C-alpha positions in Angstrom: 20.0 10.7 0.4 19.8 13.9 -1.5 16.5 15.8 -1.7 14.7 14.3 -4.7 13.0 16.6 -7.2 10.0 15.5 -9.2 8.0 17.0 -12.1 4.3 16.2 -12.4 2.8 16.7 -15.9 -1.0 16.6 -16.2 -3.6 18.9 -17.7 -6.1 18.0 -14.9 -5.5 20.1 -11.8 -7.2 17.6 -9.5 -4.8 14.8 -10.7 -1.8 17.0 -10.2 -3.0 17.8 -6.7 -3.5 14.1 -5.9 -0.1 13.1 -7.3 1.6 15.8 -5.4 -0.2 14.8 -2.2 0.9 11.2 -2.7 4.5 12.0 -3.3 4.8 14.5 -0.4 3.0 12.1 2.0 5.4 9.2 1.3 8.6 11.3 0.6 8.7 14.3 2.9 12.1 15.2 1.6 10.9 15.4 -2.0 10.5 18.7 -3.9 7.5 18.6 -6.3 6.8 20.9 -9.2 3.9 20.9 -11.8 3.4 21.4 -15.5 0.0 21.6 -17.2 1.1 20.0 -20.5 4.0 18.6 -22.3 5.1 21.9 -23.8 5.4 23.5 -20.3 7.2 20.4 -19.1 9.8 20.7 -21.9 10.5 24.3 -20.7 10.9 23.2 -17.1 13.1 20.2 -18.0 15.4 22.4 -20.0 15.8 24.9 -17.1 15.9 22.6 -14.1 17.2 19.3 -13.1 14.6 16.6 -12.0 15.1 13.2 -10.6 11.7 11.9 -11.8 8.9 12.8 -14.2 5.3 11.6 -13.7 3.3 12.3 -16.8 -0.2 11.8 -18.1 -0.5 10.2 -21.5 -3.4 12.2 -23.0 -2.8 16.0 -22.9 -3.1 18.9 -25.3 -0.2 20.6 -27.1 2.2 17.8 -26.4 1.0 14.4 -25.0 2.9 12.1 -22.7 4.1 9.8 -25.5 5.5 12.7 -27.4 7.2 14.1 -24.3 8.7 10.7 -23.6 10.1 10.5 -27.1 11.6 14.0 -26.8 13.1 13.2 -23.5 14.7 9.9 -24.6 16.2 11.6 -27.6 17.5 14.6 -25.6 21.4 14.7 -25.4 21.5 15.4 -21.6 18.1 14.4 -20.2 17.5 11.0 -21.9 18.2 9.0 -18.7 15.7 10.9 -16.6 13.3 8.4 -14.9 9.8 8.6 -16.4 6.6 7.2 -15.0 3.6 7.2 -17.3 0.3 7.9 -15.5 -2.7 6.9 -17.6 -6.1 5.3 -17.8 -4.9 3.1 -20.7 -4.5 -0.4 -19.4 -4.8 -2.3 -22.6 -1.8 -4.4 -23.6 -0.9 -2.5 -26.8 -0.7 0.8 -24.9 1.4 -0.7 -22.1 3.8 -2.3 -24.6 4.0 1.0 -26.6 5.0 2.9 -23.4 7.6 0.3 -22.5 9.1 0.3 -25.9 9.2 4.1 -25.8 11.4 3.9 -22.7 9.2 4.4 -19.6 10.7 3.3 -16.3 7.3 2.4 -14.9 3.6 2.6 -15.8 0.7 3.5 -13.4 -2.9 2.9 -14.4 -5.7 5.1 -13.0 -7.3 4.8 -10.5 -4.5 4.1 -8.1 -3.7 4.7 -4.4 -1.0 7.0 -2.9 0.7 3.9 -1.5 0.9 2.1 -4.8 2.3 5.2 -6.4 4.9 5.5 -3.7 6.0 1.9 -4.2 6.5 2.5 -8.0 8.6 5.6 -7.2 10.6 3.9 -4.5 11.4 1.0 -6.9 12.9 3.5 -9.3 14.8 5.3 -6.6 16.2 2.0 -5.3 17.3 0.9 -8.8 19.0 4.3 -9.4 20.9 4.0 -6.1 22.1 0.5 -6.9 23.4 1.7 -10.3 25.2 4.8 -9.0 26.6 3.8 -5.7 29.2 1.0 -5.2 27.8 -1.7 -2.9 29.9 -3.9 -0.7 29.1 -7.5 0.3 29.9 -7.5 4.0 29.7 -9.4 7.2 28.4 -7.7 10.3 25.3 -6.7 12.2 22.5 -4.2 11.6 20.3 -2.8 14.3 17.1 -0.9 13.4 15.5 1.5 15.9 12.0 2.5 15.1 9.4 3.9 17.5 10.2 2.2 20.8 11.2 -1.0 19.1 14.5 -2.6 18.1 15.2 -5.2 15.4 18.6 -6.9 15.2 19.9 -8.6 12.1 22.8 -9.4 9.8 24.3 -7.3 7.0 24.2 -8.4 3.4 25.5 -5.4 1.6 26.2 -1.7 2.3 26.7 1.5 0.3 26.8 5.2 1.0 23.1 5.2 0.2 21.8 2.4 2.4 22.0 -1.1 3.6 20.4 -4.5 2.8 20.1 -6.9 5.8 18.5 -10.1 7.0 16.2 -10.2 10.0 14.6 -13.1 11.8 10.8 -13.0 12.1 11.1 -13.3 15.9 12.0 -9.6 15.8 9.3 -6.9 15.9 9.9 -5.6 12.3 9.3 -2.2 10.8 7.0 -1.8 7.8 7.5 -0.2 4.4 8.3 3.5 4.5 8.8 3.5 8.3 11.6 5.8 9.5 14.4 4.1 11.3 17.8 4.8 12.9 20.5 2.3 11.9 23.5 1.1 13.9 26.0 -0.8 11.7 28.8 -3.0 13.1 31.3 -4.5 10.7 33.2 -7.7 11.0 36.4 -5.9 12.2 34.5 -4.1 15.0 34.3 -0.9 12.9 30.9 0.7 13.5 28.7 3.6 12.6 25.7 4.4 14.8 22.6 6.5 14.5 22.2 6.8 10.7 18.7 8.1 9.8 16.9 6.3 7.0 13.6 4.7 6.0 12.4 1.3 4.8 12.1 0.9 1.1 11.8 -2.8 0.5 10.9 -5.9 2.5 11.1 -9.4 1.0 11.1 -13.0 2.1 14.6 -14.4 2.5 13.6 -17.7 0.9 11.1 -18.5 -1.8 8.3 -19.7 0.4 5.7 -17.8 2.4 6.7 -19.1 5.9 10.3 -18.2 5.6 11.9 -17.7 9.0 13.7 -14.5 8.0 13.1 -11.4 5.8 15.4 -9.1 3.9 15.0 -5.4 4.5 16.5 -2.5 2.4 17.0 0.8 4.2 17.6 4.0 2.3 19.7 6.6 4.2 18.6 10.1 4.5 21.2 12.7 3.5 24.3 12.0 5.6 26.1 14.8 7.4 29.5 15.3 5.9 31.4 13.9 9.0 29.2 10.8 9.1 29.5 10.2 5.3 33.3 10.5 5.5 33.3 8.0 8.4 31.3 5.5 6.5 33.2 6.1 3.3 36.5 5.4 5.1 35.2 2.1 6.4 33.9 1.0 3.0 37.1 2.0 1.2 39.0 -0.2 3.6 36.9 -3.1 2.5 38.5 -2.9 -1.0 41.9 -3.9 0.4 
């Protein structure tokens, strides 16, 4: 996974500090920059490329709604993921933000963990849009701490894997760092890929399901390892 770059836009210094802390705590590979208002954010967005904008609604000079409108109408920046961070929780405000094109909406006060989950949902959606995923058969082994979990592949891309694990395993938790060994149906394998857990869900629609589905996001792959995985995935097309 490439290093993500986020822009925090808020006129309150303490809120910018909290948002930056929350992002860097959960995403150590993320680069975070700040802007004090929408006008400063416009300047930064024109000069730099960002993977995500987290923006307060109420600010001087140019508020969050106005910045969002400008961004969604920009010829090259209109698809930039945008999270509105606000104390407005009433239904008309939420609907207005959604209609304006926000990717997510965070109501103050919130925890660093809840913020991280919102961000990861956006990162996961972007990955699934941009990277071709392959439905595969094979096994996935997760190494975390001194524990090992063994499961079955569901799909794989150059960005990560989605797999099923029985609850008899000792399982990692959300945002845990893991090393992944992948073995495909034809005995092709790639071992020791670094990643972290971004999603855990029940495999069936009831609370006592015997297995869970786990999504792992890869950290940035070394060129030789990326080429090795890409070669295997390309062979699956034939």
